[in-house]
N, CA, C, O and the ligand as a Tripos MOL2 file, in Angstrom:
@<TRIPOS>MOLECULE
protein
  285   283    72     0     0
PROTEIN
NO_CHARGES

@<TRIPOS>ATOM
      1 N        -122.6460   13.1660  -71.8430 N.3       1 MET1
      2 CA       -123.1480   12.0690  -71.0220 C.3       1 MET1
      3 C        -124.5800   11.7330  -71.3710 C.2       1 MET1
      4 O        -125.4360   12.6170  -71.3760 O.2       1 MET1
      5 N        -124.8530   10.5000  -71.6560 N.am      2 ALA2
      6 CA       -126.2150   10.0850  -71.9510 C.3       2 ALA2
      7 C        -127.0300   10.0260  -70.6670 C.2       2 ALA2
      8 O        -126.5320    9.6100  -69.6210 O.2       2 ALA2
      9 N        -128.2670   10.4390  -70.7580 N.am      3 SER3
     10 CA       -129.1090   10.4460  -69.5580 C.3       3 SER3
     11 C        -130.4570    9.8030  -69.8490 C.2       3 SER3
     12 O        -131.4500   10.1000  -69.1850 O.2       3 SER3
     13 N        -130.4900    8.9370  -70.8250 N.am      4 ASP4
     14 CA       -131.7480    8.2930  -71.1910 C.3       4 ASP4
     15 C        -132.3660    7.5490  -70.0130 C.2       4 ASP4
     16 O        -133.5840    7.5570  -69.8350 O.2       4 ASP4
     17 N        -131.5300    6.9140  -69.2200 N.am      5 THR5
     18 CA       -132.0460    6.0930  -68.1330 C.3       5 THR5
     19 C        -132.6430    6.9320  -67.0130 C.2       5 THR5
     20 O        -133.4000    6.4200  -66.1880 O.2       5 THR5
     21 N        -132.3050    8.2260  -66.9770 N.am      6 ASP6
     22 CA       -132.8240    9.0700  -65.9000 C.3       6 ASP6
     23 C        -134.3470    9.0710  -65.8740 C.2       6 ASP6
     24 O        -134.9550    9.2030  -64.8110 O.2       6 ASP6
     25 N        -134.9600    8.9240  -67.0410 N.am      7 GLU7
     26 CA       -136.4110    8.9970  -67.0960 C.3       7 GLU7
     27 C        -137.0720    7.8090  -66.3960 C.2       7 GLU7
     28 O        -138.2440    7.8690  -66.0250 O.2       7 GLU7
     29 N        -136.3240    6.7570  -66.2240 N.am      8 ASP8
     30 CA       -136.8820    5.5810  -65.5650 C.3       8 ASP8
     31 C        -136.7030    5.6180  -64.0580 C.2       8 ASP8
     32 O        -137.2120    4.7600  -63.3360 O.2       8 ASP8
     33 N        -135.9710    6.6260  -63.5900 N.am      9 VAL9
     34 CA       -135.6990    6.7080  -62.1540 C.3       9 VAL9
     35 C        -136.7780    7.5230  -61.4600 C.2       9 VAL9
     36 O        -136.9790    8.6900  -61.7940 O.2       9 VAL9
     37 N        -137.4800    6.9250  -60.4930 N.am     10 PRO10
     38 CA       -138.5270    7.6640  -59.7990 C.3      10 PRO10
     39 C        -137.9380    8.6820  -58.8340 C.2      10 PRO10
     40 O        -136.9350    8.4240  -58.1690 O.2      10 PRO10
     41 N        -138.5920    9.8630  -58.7690 N.am     11 ASP11
     42 CA       -138.2220   10.8520  -57.7660 C.3      11 ASP11
     43 C        -138.9070   10.5160  -56.4550 C.2      11 ASP11
     44 O        -140.0670   10.1030  -56.4250 O.2      11 ASP11
     45 N        -138.1720   10.6990  -55.3820 N.am     12 VAL12
     46 CA       -138.7310   10.4280  -54.0610 C.3      12 VAL12
     47 C        -138.8270   11.7350  -53.2920 C.2      12 VAL12
     48 O        -137.8380   12.4610  -53.1910 O.2      12 VAL12
     49 N        -140.0040   12.0530  -52.7440 N.am     13 PRO13
     50 CA       -140.1320   13.2780  -51.9630 C.3      13 PRO13
     51 C        -139.4960   13.1140  -50.5890 C.2      13 PRO13
     52 O        -139.7070   12.1160  -49.9000 O.2      13 PRO13
     53 N        -138.7200   14.1120  -50.2130 N.am     14 ILE14
     54 CA       -138.1350   14.1120  -48.8730 C.3      14 ILE14
     55 C        -138.5750   15.3740  -48.1420 C.2      14 ILE14
     56 O        -138.7980   16.4160  -48.7600 O.2      14 ILE14
     57 N        -138.6940   15.2730  -46.8470 N.am     15 VAL15
     58 CA       -139.1120   16.4140  -46.0450 C.3      15 VAL15
     59 C        -138.1220   16.5950  -44.8980 C.2      15 VAL15
     60 O        -137.5420   15.6360  -44.3880 O.2      15 VAL15
     61 N        -137.9510   17.8620  -44.5110 N.am     16 CYS16
     62 CA       -137.1610   18.1410  -43.3210 C.3      16 CYS16
     63 C        -138.0190   18.9760  -42.3920 C.2      16 CYS16
     64 O        -138.3070   20.1400  -42.6700 O.2      16 CYS16
     65 N        -138.4230   18.3740  -41.2900 N.am     17 SER17
     66 CA       -139.3420   19.0490  -40.3740 C.3      17 SER17
     67 C        -138.6810   20.2530  -39.7200 C.2      17 SER17
     68 O        -139.3670   21.2070  -39.3520 O.2      17 SER17
     69 N        -137.3800   20.2250  -39.5730 N.am     18 GLU18
     70 CA       -136.6860   21.3180  -38.9010 C.3      18 GLU18
     71 C        -136.4860   22.5060  -39.8320 C.2      18 GLU18
     72 O        -136.6470   23.6530  -39.4170 O.2      18 GLU18
     73 N        -136.1390   22.2420  -41.0720 N.am     19 CYS19
     74 CA       -135.9630   23.3030  -42.0660 C.3      19 CYS19
     75 C        -137.3040   23.6870  -42.6880 C.2      19 CYS19
     76 O        -137.4180   24.7300  -43.3310 O.2      19 CYS19
     77 N        -138.3180   22.8400  -42.4950 N.am     20 GLU20
     78 CA       -139.6250   23.0300  -43.1250 C.3      20 GLU20
     79 C        -139.4690   23.1120  -44.6280 C.2      20 GLU20
     80 O        -140.0720   23.9640  -45.2810 O.2      20 GLU20
     81 N        -138.6650   22.2280  -45.1680 N.am     21 THR21
     82 CA       -138.4610   22.1710  -46.6110 C.3      21 THR21
     83 C        -138.8470   20.8020  -47.1390 C.2      21 THR21
     84 O        -138.8160   19.7980  -46.4270 O.2      21 THR21
     85 N        -139.2080   20.8000  -48.3970 N.am     22 THR22
     86 CA       -139.4460   19.5430  -49.0980 C.3      22 THR22
     87 C        -138.7340   19.6040  -50.4330 C.2      22 THR22
     88 O        -138.5490   20.6840  -50.9950 O.2      22 THR22
     89 N        -138.3400   18.4720  -50.9350 N.am     23 SER23
     90 CA       -137.7540   18.4200  -52.2690 C.3      23 SER23
     91 C        -137.9030   17.0080  -52.7960 C.2      23 SER23
     92 O        -138.3030   16.0920  -52.0770 O.2      23 SER23
     93 N        -137.5770   16.8560  -54.0530 N.am     24 ARG24
     94 CA       -137.6630   15.5330  -54.6640 C.3      24 ARG24
     95 C        -136.2900   15.1750  -55.1980 C.2      24 ARG24
     96 O        -135.6270   15.9910  -55.8400 O.2      24 ARG24
     97 N        -135.8770   13.9730  -54.9330 N.am     25 VAL25
     98 CA       -134.5720   13.5250  -55.4090 C.3      25 VAL25
     99 C        -134.7390   12.1740  -56.0920 C.2      25 VAL25
    100 O        -135.5930   11.3780  -55.7020 O.2      25 VAL25
    101 N        -133.9270   11.9160  -57.1070 N.am     26 PRO26
    102 CA       -133.9620   10.5970  -57.7490 C.3      26 PRO26
    103 C        -133.6240    9.5130  -56.7380 C.2      26 PRO26
    104 O        -132.7640    9.6920  -55.8750 O.2      26 PRO26
    105 N        -134.3040    8.4060  -56.8590 N.am     27 LEU27
    106 CA       -134.1360    7.3210  -55.8840 C.3      27 LEU27
    107 C        -132.6720    6.9340  -55.6400 C.2      27 LEU27
    108 O        -132.2890    6.7250  -54.4890 O.2      27 LEU27
    109 N        -131.8500    6.8340  -56.6800 N.am     28 PRO28
    110 CA       -130.4510    6.4370  -56.4350 C.3      28 PRO28
    111 C        -129.6680    7.4410  -55.6020 C.2      28 PRO28
    112 O        -128.6540    7.0970  -54.9950 O.2      28 PRO28
    113 N        -130.1510    8.7090  -55.5730 N.am     29 GLU29
    114 CA       -129.4420    9.7410  -54.8290 C.3      29 GLU29
    115 C        -130.0620    9.9940  -53.4650 C.2      29 GLU29
    116 O        -129.6200   10.8660  -52.7170 O.2      29 GLU29
    117 N        -131.0950    9.2160  -53.1510 N.am     30 LEU30
    118 CA       -131.8680    9.4760  -51.9380 C.3      30 LEU30
    119 C        -131.0050    9.4490  -50.6830 C.2      30 LEU30
    120 O        -130.9740   10.4190  -49.9260 O.2      30 LEU30
    121 N        -130.3220    8.3640  -50.4670 N.am     31 GLU31
    122 CA       -129.5600    8.2200  -49.2320 C.3      31 GLU31
    123 C        -128.4490    9.2560  -49.1340 C.2      31 GLU31
    124 O        -128.2140    9.8320  -48.0720 O.2      31 GLU31
    125 N        -127.7680    9.4880  -50.2530 N.am     32 ALA32
    126 CA       -126.6580   10.4460  -50.2450 C.3      32 ALA32
    127 C        -127.1750   11.8530  -49.9790 C.2      32 ALA32
    128 O        -126.5440   12.6320  -49.2630 O.2      32 ALA32
    129 N        -128.3430   12.1760  -50.5680 N.am     33 THR33
    130 CA       -128.9030   13.5090  -50.3920 C.3      33 THR33
    131 C        -129.3270   13.7310  -48.9450 C.2      33 THR33
    132 O        -129.0460   14.7800  -48.3650 O.2      33 THR33
    133 N        -129.9940   12.7580  -48.3750 N.am     34 LEU34
    134 CA       -130.4080   12.8630  -46.9720 C.3      34 LEU34
    135 C        -129.1920   12.9800  -46.0650 C.2      34 LEU34
    136 O        -129.1590   13.8130  -45.1590 O.2      34 LEU34
    137 N        -128.1930   12.1390  -46.3160 N.am     35 ALA35
    138 CA       -126.9990   12.1430  -45.4750 C.3      35 ALA35
    139 C        -126.2870   13.4840  -45.5650 C.2      35 ALA35
    140 O        -125.8180   14.0200  -44.5610 O.2      35 ALA35
    141 N        -126.2110   14.0230  -46.7860 N.am     36 ARG36
    142 CA       -125.5110   15.2910  -46.9790 C.3      36 ARG36
    143 C        -126.2540   16.4190  -46.2730 C.2      36 ARG36
    144 O        -125.6420   17.2490  -45.6020 O.2      36 ARG36
    145 N        -127.5760   16.4430  -46.4270 N.am     37 HIS37
    146 CA       -128.3650   17.4970  -45.7910 C.3      37 HIS37
    147 C        -128.2490   17.4090  -44.2750 C.2      37 HIS37
    148 O        -127.9810   18.4090  -43.6090 O.2      37 HIS37
    149 N        -128.4460   16.2400  -43.7460 N.am     38 ASN38
    150 CA       -128.3990   16.0780  -42.2930 C.3      38 ASN38
    151 C        -127.0060   16.3760  -41.7470 C.2      38 ASN38
    152 O        -126.8590   16.9090  -40.6470 O.2      38 ASN38
    153 N        -126.0000   16.0310  -42.5200 N.am     39 ASP39
    154 CA       -124.6280   16.2770  -42.0760 C.3      39 ASP39
    155 C        -124.3300   17.7630  -42.0570 C.2      39 ASP39
    156 O        -123.7170   18.2710  -41.1180 O.2      39 ASP39
    157 N        -124.7740   18.4700  -43.1170 N.am     40 ARG40
    158 CA       -124.4400   19.8920  -43.2390 C.3      40 ARG40
    159 C        -125.3160   20.7550  -42.3510 C.2      40 ARG40
    160 O        -124.8490   21.7220  -41.7490 O.2      40 ARG40
    161 N        -126.5930   20.3950  -42.2760 N.am     41 ARG41
    162 CA       -127.5540   21.2760  -41.6010 C.3      41 ARG41
    163 C        -127.7980   20.8850  -40.1530 C.2      41 ARG41
    164 O        -128.1460   21.7300  -39.3270 O.2      41 ARG41
    165 N        -127.6190   19.6300  -39.8500 N.am     42 HIS42
    166 CA       -128.0710   19.1530  -38.5450 C.3      42 HIS42
    167 C        -127.0100   18.3620  -37.7990 C.2      42 HIS42
    168 O        -127.3160   17.5680  -36.9100 O.2      42 HIS42
    169 N        -125.7620   18.5910  -38.1720 N.am     43 GLY43
    170 CA       -124.6760   17.9570  -37.4580 C.3      43 GLY43
    171 C        -124.7450   16.4460  -37.4460 C.2      43 GLY43
    172 O        -124.2190   15.7980  -36.5410 O.2      43 GLY43
    173 N        -125.3990   15.8810  -38.4590 N.am     44 GLY44
    174 CA       -125.4580   14.4330  -38.5750 C.3      44 GLY44
    175 C        -126.7210   13.8190  -37.9930 C.2      44 GLY44
    176 O        -126.9380   12.6120  -38.1050 O.2      44 GLY44
    177 N        -127.5670   14.6570  -37.3650 N.am     45 ASP45
    178 CA       -128.8340   14.1190  -36.8590 C.3      45 ASP45
    179 C        -129.7600   13.7930  -38.0280 C.2      45 ASP45
    180 O        -129.8380   14.5640  -38.9840 O.2      45 ASP45
    181 N        -130.4590   12.6670  -37.9660 N.am     46 PRO46
    182 CA       -131.3270   12.2540  -39.0800 C.3      46 PRO46
    183 C        -132.6560   13.0010  -39.0780 C.2      46 PRO46
    184 O        -133.7080   12.4200  -38.8100 O.2      46 PRO46
    185 N        -132.5950   14.3030  -39.3820 N.am     47 VAL47
    186 CA       -133.8130   15.1210  -39.3410 C.3      47 VAL47
    187 C        -134.6010   14.9860  -40.6380 C.2      47 VAL47
    188 O        -135.8010   14.7130  -40.6270 O.2      47 VAL47
    189 N        -133.9100   15.1810  -41.7460 N.am     48 ALA48
    190 CA       -134.5720   15.0340  -43.0370 C.3      48 ALA48
    191 C        -134.8170   13.5520  -43.3140 C.2      48 ALA48
    192 O        -134.0010   12.6920  -42.9830 O.2      48 ALA48
    193 N        -135.9720   13.2820  -43.9320 N.am     49 GLU49
    194 CA       -136.3190   11.8880  -44.1880 C.3      49 GLU49
    195 C        -137.2800   11.8090  -45.3620 C.2      49 GLU49
    196 O        -137.7890   12.8290  -45.8280 O.2      49 GLU49
    197 N        -137.5250   10.6050  -45.8340 N.am     50 VAL50
    198 CA       -138.5110   10.4030  -46.8850 C.3      50 VAL50
    199 C        -139.8760   10.8350  -46.3550 C.2      50 VAL50
    200 O        -140.2370   10.5340  -45.2170 O.2      50 VAL50
    201 N        -140.6180   11.5380  -47.1870 N.am     51 ASP51
    202 CA       -141.9670   11.9610  -46.8050 C.3      51 ASP51
    203 C        -142.7300   10.7770  -46.2230 C.2      51 ASP51
    204 O        -142.9350    9.7780  -46.9130 O.2      51 ASP51
    205 N        -143.1550   10.8740  -44.9530 N.am     52 PRO52
    206 CA       -143.8310    9.7390  -44.3140 C.3      52 PRO52
    207 C        -145.0570    9.2640  -45.0920 C.2      52 PRO52
    208 O        -145.3510    8.0690  -45.1300 O.2      52 PRO52
    209 N        -145.7680   10.2030  -45.7100 N.am     53 ASP53
    210 CA       -146.9360    9.8210  -46.5050 C.3      53 ASP53
    211 C        -146.5370    8.9540  -47.6860 C.2      53 ASP53
    212 O        -147.2770    8.0740  -48.1250 O.2      53 ASP53
    213 N        -145.3370    9.2360  -48.1860 N.am     54 LEU54
    214 CA       -144.8790    8.5030  -49.3680 C.3      54 LEU54
    215 C        -144.1280    7.2310  -49.0090 C.2      54 LEU54
    216 O        -143.9680    6.3400  -49.8430 O.2      54 LEU54
    217 N        -143.6770    7.1500  -47.7870 N.am     55 ALA55
    218 CA       -142.9270    5.9630  -47.3860 C.3      55 ALA55
    219 C        -143.7920    4.7190  -47.5500 C.2      55 ALA55
    220 O        -143.3150    3.6760  -47.9970 O.2      55 ALA55
    221 N        -145.0670    4.8380  -47.1860 N.am     56 ASP56
    222 CA       -145.9740    3.7050  -47.3440 C.3      56 ASP56
    223 C        -146.1830    3.3860  -48.8190 C.2      56 ASP56
    224 O        -146.1720    2.2230  -49.2240 O.2      56 ASP56
    225 N        -146.3730    4.4420  -49.6210 N.am     57 THR57
    226 CA       -146.5540    4.2350  -51.0560 C.3      57 THR57
    227 C        -145.3340    3.5880  -51.6680 C.2      57 THR57
    228 O        -145.4310    2.6920  -52.5060 O.2      57 THR57
    229 N        -144.1770    4.0670  -51.2270 N.am     58 LEU58
    230 CA       -142.9370    3.5110  -51.7380 C.3      58 LEU58
    231 C        -142.8330    2.0350  -51.4010 C.2      58 LEU58
    232 O        -142.4190    1.2220  -52.2270 O.2      58 LEU58
    233 N        -143.2120    1.7040  -50.1840 N.am     59 ALA59
    234 CA       -143.1740    0.2980  -49.7670 C.3      59 ALA59
    235 C        -144.1140   -0.5310  -50.6370 C.2      59 ALA59
    236 O        -143.8020   -1.6580  -51.0190 O.2      59 ALA59
    237 N        -145.2810    0.0600  -50.9430 N.am     60 ASP60
    238 CA       -146.2300   -0.6490  -51.8030 C.3      60 ASP60
    239 C        -145.6460   -0.8610  -53.1900 C.2      60 ASP60
    240 O        -145.7730   -1.9380  -53.7730 O.2      60 ASP60
    241 N        -144.9990    0.1870  -53.7160 N.am     61 LEU61
    242 CA       -144.4110    0.0770  -55.0500 C.3      61 LEU61
    243 C        -143.3510   -1.0020  -55.0770 C.2      61 LEU61
    244 O        -143.2820   -1.8020  -56.0100 O.2      61 LEU61
    245 N        -142.5330   -1.0160  -54.0540 N.am     62 VAL62
    246 CA       -141.4930   -2.0330  -53.9840 C.3      62 VAL62
    247 C        -142.1320   -3.4190  -53.9080 C.2      62 VAL62
    248 O        -141.6790   -4.3620  -54.5560 O.2      62 VAL62
    249 N        -143.1890   -3.5240  -53.1060 N.am     63 ALA63
    250 CA       -143.8800   -4.8050  -52.9740 C.3      63 ALA63
    251 C        -144.4630   -5.2330  -54.3160 C.2      63 ALA63
    252 O        -144.4050   -6.4070  -54.6840 O.2      63 ALA63
    253 N        -145.0320   -4.2580  -55.0490 N.am     64 GLU64
    254 CA       -145.5910   -4.5810  -56.3550 C.3      64 GLU64
    255 C        -144.5070   -5.0530  -57.3060 C.2      64 GLU64
    256 O        -144.6940   -5.9990  -58.0720 O.2      64 GLU64
    257 N        -143.3640   -4.3700  -57.2410 N.am     65 ASP65
    258 CA       -142.2470   -4.7780  -58.0950 C.3      65 ASP65
    259 C        -141.8580   -6.2170  -57.8050 C.2      65 ASP65
    260 O        -141.6240   -7.0150  -58.7120 O.2      65 ASP65
    261 N        -141.7970   -6.5230  -56.5320 N.am     66 LEU66
    262 CA       -141.4040   -7.8760  -56.1520 C.3      66 LEU66
    263 C        -142.4110   -8.8890  -56.6630 C.2      66 LEU66
    264 O        -142.0460   -9.9670  -57.1310 O.2      66 LEU66
    265 N        -143.6970   -8.5230  -56.5650 N.am     67 GLN67
    266 CA       -144.7290   -9.4340  -57.0490 C.3      67 GLN67
    267 C        -144.6240   -9.6180  -58.5670 C.2      67 GLN67
    268 O        -144.7830  -10.7210  -59.0900 O.2      67 GLN67
    269 N        -144.3510   -8.5050  -59.2580 N.am     68 LEU68
    270 CA       -144.2260   -8.5930  -60.7110 C.3      68 LEU68
    271 C        -143.0530   -9.5030  -61.0860 C.2      68 LEU68
    272 O        -143.1370  -10.3200  -62.0030 O.2      68 LEU68
    273 N        -141.9600   -9.3300  -60.3410 N.am     69 LEU69
    274 CA       -140.7920  -10.1340  -60.6390 C.3      69 LEU69
    275 C        -141.0750  -11.6160  -60.3650 C.2      69 LEU69
    276 O        -140.4670  -12.5090  -60.9550 O.2      69 LEU69
    277 N        -142.0140  -11.8380  -59.4530 N.am     70 ASP70
    278 CA       -142.2860  -13.2050  -59.0410 C.3      70 ASP70
    279 C        -143.1080  -13.9480  -60.0730 C.2      70 ASP70
    280 O        -143.0950  -15.1790  -60.1150 O.2      70 ASP70
    281 N        -143.8340  -13.2000  -60.9180 N.am     71 GLU71
    282 CA       -144.7080  -13.8490  -61.8810 C.3      71 GLU71
    283 C        -143.9470  -14.4680  -63.0370 C.2      71 GLU71
    284 O        -144.5550  -15.0530  -63.9330 O.2      71 GLU71
    285 ZN       -132.9800   20.2560  -42.5630 Zn       72 ZN72
@<TRIPOS>BOND
     1     1     2 1
     2     2     3 1
     3     3     4 2
     4     3     5 am
     5     5     6 1
     6     6     7 1
     7     7     8 2
     8     7     9 am
     9     9    10 1
    10    10    11 1
    11    11    12 2
    12    11    13 am
    13    13    14 1
    14    14    15 1
    15    15    16 2
    16    15    17 am
    17    17    18 1
    18    18    19 1
    19    19    20 2
    20    19    21 am
    21    21    22 1
    22    22    23 1
    23    23    24 2
    24    23    25 am
    25    25    26 1
    26    26    27 1
    27    27    28 2
    28    27    29 am
    29    29    30 1
    30    30    31 1
    31    31    32 2
    32    31    33 am
    33    33    34 1
    34    34    35 1
    35    35    36 2
    36    35    37 am
    37    37    38 1
    38    38    39 1
    39    39    40 2
    40    39    41 am
    41    41    42 1
    42    42    43 1
    43    43    44 2
    44    43    45 am
    45    45    46 1
    46    46    47 1
    47    47    48 2
    48    47    49 am
    49    49    50 1
    50    50    51 1
    51    51    52 2
    52    51    53 am
    53    53    54 1
    54    54    55 1
    55    55    56 2
    56    55    57 am
    57    57    58 1
    58    58    59 1
    59    59    60 2
    60    59    61 am
    61    61    62 1
    62    62    63 1
    63    63    64 2
    64    63    65 am
    65    65    66 1
    66    66    67 1
    67    67    68 2
    68    67    69 am
    69    69    70 1
    70    70    71 1
    71    71    72 2
    72    71    73 am
    73    73    74 1
    74    74    75 1
    75    75    76 2
    76    75    77 am
    77    77    78 1
    78    78    79 1
    79    79    80 2
    80    79    81 am
    81    81    82 1
    82    82    83 1
    83    83    84 2
    84    83    85 am
    85    85    86 1
    86    86    87 1
    87    87    88 2
    88    87    89 am
    89    89    90 1
    90    90    91 1
    91    91    92 2
    92    91    93 am
    93    93    94 1
    94    94    95 1
    95    95    96 2
    96    95    97 am
    97    97    98 1
    98    98    99 1
    99    99   100 2
   100    99   101 am
   101   101   102 1
   102   102   103 1
   103   103   104 2
   104   103   105 am
   105   105   106 1
   106   106   107 1
   107   107   108 2
   108   107   109 am
   109   109   110 1
   110   110   111 1
   111   111   112 2
   112   111   113 am
   113   113   114 1
   114   114   115 1
   115   115   116 2
   116   115   117 am
   117   117   118 1
   118   118   119 1
   119   119   120 2
   120   119   121 am
   121   121   122 1
   122   122   123 1
   123   123   124 2
   124   123   125 am
   125   125   126 1
   126   126   127 1
   127   127   128 2
   128   127   129 am
   129   129   130 1
   130   130   131 1
   131   131   132 2
   132   131   133 am
   133   133   134 1
   134   134   135 1
   135   135   136 2
   136   135   137 am
   137   137   138 1
   138   138   139 1
   139   139   140 2
   140   139   141 am
   141   141   142 1
   142   142   143 1
   143   143   144 2
   144   143   145 am
   145   145   146 1
   146   146   147 1
   147   147   148 2
   148   147   149 am
   149   149   150 1
   150   150   151 1
   151   151   152 2
   152   151   153 am
   153   153   154 1
   154   154   155 1
   155   155   156 2
   156   155   157 am
   157   157   158 1
   158   158   159 1
   159   159   160 2
   160   159   161 am
   161   161   162 1
   162   162   163 1
   163   163   164 2
   164   163   165 am
   165   165   166 1
   166   166   167 1
   167   167   168 2
   168   167   169 am
   169   169   170 1
   170   170   171 1
   171   171   172 2
   172   171   173 am
   173   173   174 1
   174   174   175 1
   175   175   176 2
   176   175   177 am
   177   177   178 1
   178   178   179 1
   179   179   180 2
   180   179   181 am
   181   181   182 1
   182   182   183 1
   183   183   184 2
   184   183   185 am
   185   185   186 1
   186   186   187 1
   187   187   188 2
   188   187   189 am
   189   189   190 1
   190   190   191 1
   191   191   192 2
   192   191   193 am
   193   193   194 1
   194   194   195 1
   195   195   196 2
   196   195   197 am
   197   197   198 1
   198   198   199 1
   199   199   200 2
   200   199   201 am
   201   201   202 1
   202   202   203 1
   203   203   204 2
   204   203   205 am
   205   205   206 1
   206   206   207 1
   207   207   208 2
   208   207   209 am
   209   209   210 1
   210   210   211 1
   211   211   212 2
   212   211   213 am
   213   213   214 1
   214   214   215 1
   215   215   216 2
   216   215   217 am
   217   217   218 1
   218   218   219 1
   219   219   220 2
   220   219   221 am
   221   221   222 1
   222   222   223 1
   223   223   224 2
   224   223   225 am
   225   225   226 1
   226   226   227 1
   227   227   228 2
   228   227   229 am
   229   229   230 1
   230   230   231 1
   231   231   232 2
   232   231   233 am
   233   233   234 1
   234   234   235 1
   235   235   236 2
   236   235   237 am
   237   237   238 1
   238   238   239 1
   239   239   240 2
   240   239   241 am
   241   241   242 1
   242   242   243 1
   243   243   244 2
   244   243   245 am
   245   245   246 1
   246   246   247 1
   247   247   248 2
   248   247   249 am
   249   249   250 1
   250   250   251 1
   251   251   252 2
   252   251   253 am
   253   253   254 1
   254   254   255 1
   255   255   256 2
   256   255   257 am
   257   257   258 1
   258   258   259 1
   259   259   260 2
   260   259   261 am
   261   261   262 1
   262   262   263 1
   263   263   264 2
   264   263   265 am
   265   265   266 1
   266   266   267 1
   267   267   268 2
   268   267   269 am
   269   269   270 1
   270   270   271 1
   271   271   272 2
   272   271   273 am
   273   273   274 1
   274   274   275 1
   275   275   276 2
   276   275   277 am
   277   277   278 1
   278   278   279 1
   279   279   280 2
   280   279   281 am
   281   281   282 1
   282   282   283 1
   283   283   284 2
@<TRIPOS>SUBSTRUCTURE
     1 MET1         2 RESIDUE 1 A MET
     2 ALA2         6 RESIDUE 1 A ALA
     3 SER3        10 RESIDUE 1 A SER
     4 ASP4        14 RESIDUE 1 A ASP
     5 THR5        18 RESIDUE 1 A THR
     6 ASP6        22 RESIDUE 1 A ASP
     7 GLU7        26 RESIDUE 1 A GLU
     8 ASP8        30 RESIDUE 1 A ASP
     9 VAL9        34 RESIDUE 1 A VAL
    10 PRO10       38 RESIDUE 1 A PRO
    11 ASP11       42 RESIDUE 1 A ASP
    12 VAL12       46 RESIDUE 1 A VAL
    13 PRO13       50 RESIDUE 1 A PRO
    14 ILE14       54 RESIDUE 1 A ILE
    15 VAL15       58 RESIDUE 1 A VAL
    16 CYS16       62 RESIDUE 1 A CYS
    17 SER17       66 RESIDUE 1 A SER
    18 GLU18       70 RESIDUE 1 A GLU
    19 CYS19       74 RESIDUE 1 A CYS
    20 GLU20       78 RESIDUE 1 A GLU
    21 THR21       82 RESIDUE 1 A THR
    22 THR22       86 RESIDUE 1 A THR
    23 SER23       90 RESIDUE 1 A SER
    24 ARG24       94 RESIDUE 1 A ARG
    25 VAL25       98 RESIDUE 1 A VAL
    26 PRO26      102 RESIDUE 1 A PRO
    27 LEU27      106 RESIDUE 1 A LEU
    28 PRO28      110 RESIDUE 1 A PRO
    29 GLU29      114 RESIDUE 1 A GLU
    30 LEU30      118 RESIDUE 1 A LEU
    31 GLU31      122 RESIDUE 1 A GLU
    32 ALA32      126 RESIDUE 1 A ALA
    33 THR33      130 RESIDUE 1 A THR
    34 LEU34      134 RESIDUE 1 A LEU
    35 ALA35      138 RESIDUE 1 A ALA
    36 ARG36      142 RESIDUE 1 A ARG
    37 HIS37      146 RESIDUE 1 A HIS
    38 ASN38      150 RESIDUE 1 A ASN
    39 ASP39      154 RESIDUE 1 A ASP
    40 ARG40      158 RESIDUE 1 A ARG
    41 ARG41      162 RESIDUE 1 A ARG
    42 HIS42      166 RESIDUE 1 A HIS
    43 GLY43      170 RESIDUE 1 A GLY
    44 GLY44      174 RESIDUE 1 A GLY
    45 ASP45      178 RESIDUE 1 A ASP
    46 PRO46      182 RESIDUE 1 A PRO
    47 VAL47      186 RESIDUE 1 A VAL
    48 ALA48      190 RESIDUE 1 A ALA
    49 GLU49      194 RESIDUE 1 A GLU
    50 VAL50      198 RESIDUE 1 A VAL
    51 ASP51      202 RESIDUE 1 A ASP
    52 PRO52      206 RESIDUE 1 A PRO
    53 ASP53      210 RESIDUE 1 A ASP
    54 LEU54      214 RESIDUE 1 A LEU
    55 ALA55      218 RESIDUE 1 A ALA
    56 ASP56      222 RESIDUE 1 A ASP
    57 THR57      226 RESIDUE 1 A THR
    58 LEU58      230 RESIDUE 1 A LEU
    59 ALA59      234 RESIDUE 1 A ALA
    60 ASP60      238 RESIDUE 1 A ASP
    61 LEU61      242 RESIDUE 1 A LEU
    62 VAL62      246 RESIDUE 1 A VAL
    63 ALA63      250 RESIDUE 1 A ALA
    64 GLU64      254 RESIDUE 1 A GLU
    65 ASP65      258 RESIDUE 1 A ASP
    66 LEU66      262 RESIDUE 1 A LEU
    67 GLN67      266 RESIDUE 1 A GLN
    68 LEU68      270 RESIDUE 1 A LEU
    69 LEU69      274 RESIDUE 1 A LEU
    70 ASP70      278 RESIDUE 1 A ASP
    71 GLU71      282 RESIDUE 1 A GLU
    72 ZN72       285 GROUP 0 **** ****
């Protein structure tokens, strides 16, 4: 399996305040990873989430992307 495109995928930090764990997951796997963790560890409660500090940065990056696309 070719994985050349993996290098272009940004890792997103996620935190779980209840487990006190952090990890990084590729953006395309973000939702599935959070859902799987919360489902297995927390009975479906949305405990694990994108690092709040990074959520703002992520929003900025997305905004920048949109601006770039607009030019
Ligand atoms: Zn957890």
